[in-house]
C-alpha positions in Angstrom: 5.8 -13.9 -10.7 4.0 -14.6 -14.4 1.4 -17.3 -15.2 4.1 -18.8 -17.2 6.7 -19.2 -14.5 3.7 -20.3 -12.0 2.9 -23.3 -14.4 7.0 -24.3 -14.6 7.7 -24.0 -10.8 7.5 -27.1 -8.9 6.8 -27.1 -5.5 4.4 -25.5 -3.7 4.1 -21.4 -3.2 6.1 -19.8 -0.7 3.9 -17.6 1.6 5.5 -15.2 4.4 2.8 -14.0 6.7 3.1 -10.5 8.3 0.4 -9.6 10.7 0.5 -8.1 14.3 -1.6 -10.7 16.3 -0.3 -14.3 16.3 -3.7 -15.9 16.7 -4.5 -14.5 12.9 -1.1 -15.5 11.8 -1.4 -19.1 13.5 -5.2 -19.4 11.9 -3.8 -18.6 8.3 -1.0 -20.4 8.7 -3.2 -23.6 9.3 -5.3 -23.8 6.8 -3.0 -22.9 4.2 -0.3 -26.1 5.8 -3.8 -27.9 4.4 -3.7 -26.6 0.8 -1.2 -29.2 -0.4 0.0 -26.4 -2.6 1.1 -23.3 -0.4 3.7 -23.6 2.4 4.4 -20.9 4.7 7.9 -20.0 4.2 8.0 -17.8 7.3 6.4 -15.0 9.5 6.9 -11.4 11.3 4.4 -9.5 13.4 5.4 -6.1 11.5 6.6 -4.5 8.8 10.2 -3.8 9.3 10.5 -7.6 11.1 8.6 -8.6 7.4 11.5 -6.9 5.8 14.8 -8.4 7.8 13.3 -12.0 7.7 12.9 -12.2 4.0 16.3 -10.8 3.9 17.7 -13.4 5.8 15.9 -16.0 3.5 17.7 -14.3 0.1 20.9 -15.4 0.7 19.2 -19.5 0.8 17.3 -18.6 -2.5 14.3 -19.1 0.1 12.4 -16.0 -0.6 8.7 -16.3 -1.0 6.6 -16.3 -3.8 4.0 -13.9 -1.9 3.4 -11.8 1.2 0.3 -12.0 3.1 0.7 -8.4 4.4 -1.6 -6.8 7.2 -1.8 -3.2 6.4 -2.5 -1.7 10.2 0.6 -2.4 12.5 2.8 -0.7 14.5 5.5 0.8 13.5 6.3 0.4 10.1 3.0 -0.3 8.4 1.6 -2.3 5.6 2.0 0.2 2.8 5.3 1.2 3.6 6.8 -2.1 3.9 4.5 -3.2 0.7 6.3 -0.2 -1.0 10.1 -1.4 0.6 9.4 -5.3 -0.5 8.4 -4.6 -3.9 11.4 -2.1 -4.4 13.6 -4.5 -3.0 12.2 -7.8 -4.5 10.2 -6.9 -7.4 9.2 -10.6 -8.1 7.7 -11.1 -4.7 3.9 -10.7 -4.9 2.2 -8.8 -2.0 -1.6 -9.0 -1.0 -2.7 -6.6 1.2 -4.8 -7.7 3.9 -7.0 -5.6 6.2 -9.9 -4.7 8.2 -10.7 -1.3 6.5 -12.8 -1.0 3.2 -12.0 2.1 2.5 -10.9 3.7 -1.2 -7.9 5.7 0.3 -6.4 2.6 2.1 -7.0 0.2 -1.1 -5.4 3.2 -3.4 -2.3 3.1 -0.9 -2.5 -0.4 -0.9 -2.5 -0.9 -4.9 -0.2 1.7 -5.5 2.6 0.6 -3.3 2.8 -2.4 -5.3 0.0 -5.1 -3.9 -1.4 -7.5 -6.2 -4.5 -8.0 -4.1 -6.4 -6.5 -1.5 -8.6 -8.9 1.4 -10.7 -8.4 3.9 -9.9 -9.9 7.3 -13.5 -12.0 7.1 -12.7 -13.2 4.0 -12.9 -17.2 3.9 -10.2 -19.1 3.9 -10.3 -20.2 0.5 -10.6 -16.6 -0.5 -7.0 -16.2 1.0 -5.7 -19.0 -0.9 -7.4 -18.1 -4.6 -5.6 -14.8 -3.6 -2.6 -16.2 -3.3 -2.5 -18.4 -6.1 -3.7 -15.3 -8.3 -1.1 -13.2 -7.0 1.7 -15.8 -7.9 0.1 -16.2 -11.4 0.5 -12.6 -11.9 -3.1 -11.7 -11.5 -5.2 -9.3 -9.3 -7.3 -10.4 -7.1 -9.9 -8.1 -5.0 -12.6 -8.9 -2.3 -16.0 -8.0 -4.0 -16.5 -5.2 -1.4 -12.9 -3.7 -2.4 -13.7 -4.3 -6.0 -17.2 -2.5 -5.6 -15.8 0.6 -4.0 -12.9 1.2 -6.8 -15.6 1.1 -9.8 -17.6 3.4 -7.6 -15.2 5.6 -7.1 -14.5 5.3 -10.7 -18.1 6.5 -11.6 -18.0 9.1 -9.0 -16.8 12.5 -9.9 -13.2 13.5 -8.9 -12.2 16.8 -7.5 -9.9 18.6 -9.5 -7.4 21.5 -8.9 -10.0 24.0 -9.6 -11.7 23.3 -5.8 -8.6 24.4 -4.4 -7.4 28.1 -3.7 -4.2 29.8 -5.4 -2.5 29.6 -2.3 -3.8 26.1 -1.6 -2.3 25.0 -5.0 1.2 26.5 -4.2 1.0 24.5 -0.7 0.4 21.4 -2.7 3.1 21.9 -5.0 5.4 22.3 -2.1 3.8 19.3 -0.6 4.7 17.4 -3.7 8.5 18.9 -3.6 8.7 16.8 -0.1 9.4 20.0 2.2 8.1 20.1 5.6 5.0 22.6 6.9 8.1 24.7 8.4 9.8 24.6 5.2 6.4 25.4 3.7 6.0 28.3 5.6 9.4 29.8 4.8 9.1 29.5 1.6 5.9 31.3 0.9 6.1 33.6 3.6 3.3 32.3 6.4 3.2 31.1 9.4 3.7 27.5 10.1 0.5 27.1 11.7 -1.0 28.6 8.8 0.6 26.1 6.6 -0.6 23.5 8.4 -3.9 24.7 8.0 -3.7 25.3 4.3 -2.9 21.6 4.4 -5.8 20.0 6.0 -7.8 22.4 4.0 -6.5 20.7 0.9 -6.5 16.9 2.4 -10.3 17.7 3.1 -11.2 19.1 -0.3 -9.3 16.3 -2.1 -10.7 13.5 0.1 -7.6 12.5 1.0 -5.8 11.4 4.8 -2.2 12.0 4.4 0.8 13.9 3.1 1.9 11.0 0.9 -1.6 10.8 -0.7 -1.3 14.5 -1.3 2.2 14.2 -2.7 0.8 11.2 -5.1 -2.2 13.4 -6.4 -0.4 16.4 -7.3 2.1 14.5 -9.2 -0.9 12.3 -11.2 -2.7 15.4 -11.7 0.1 17.4 -13.4 1.1 19.8 -10.9 4.5 20.5 -10.8 6.6 21.5 -7.5 6.9 25.3 -7.6 10.2 27.1 -6.5 9.5 29.4 -4.0 8.3 32.8 -4.8 11.0 35.6 -4.6 11.1 38.4 -1.6 
């Protein structure tokens, strides 16, 4: 939602709460109901439940303006749920909420489409401020998170040069979306060797998942390669 749309809207902002702890949802709901300009449109304990519940609201024209999304949940986590919400309902903004101020988690959430990132020790008024900012088309970051991102921009970033030629081949295969078994078959190595290369790539690049490795490869212009001919 743009700032202009937020100014023109009538009635309170509609927020959907997603967290696997009922006591957390209850606390947030209790505070938001006191703000006067924010109402809770619904809640869910996990990512898939959130997607299903929001879909039910759509036919009635009752979609939320903002989803307050926990990132660490069993089943579908908050990053994937954020990605699916933004793909299906681009007009819904998502504010990520988590206990972890880690660069990889922050970047994953923002790359998935989150319009804000809060830590769970945030003050209640900061939560409300993040919701209002997201609805107005702005990005609200917890100060600690903003510092992490600023520090990461100042720090030297790893390049593909730190990878061996074989690791670059493996990374290119990861970018094409294949499994370790397929990588092993394509490159003529054992599956165990393929796993070792993947682990080494993640460690050298400071990443935590194959998905992040694939994004890194795309962002750094490393194209997916065809398997070498036998």
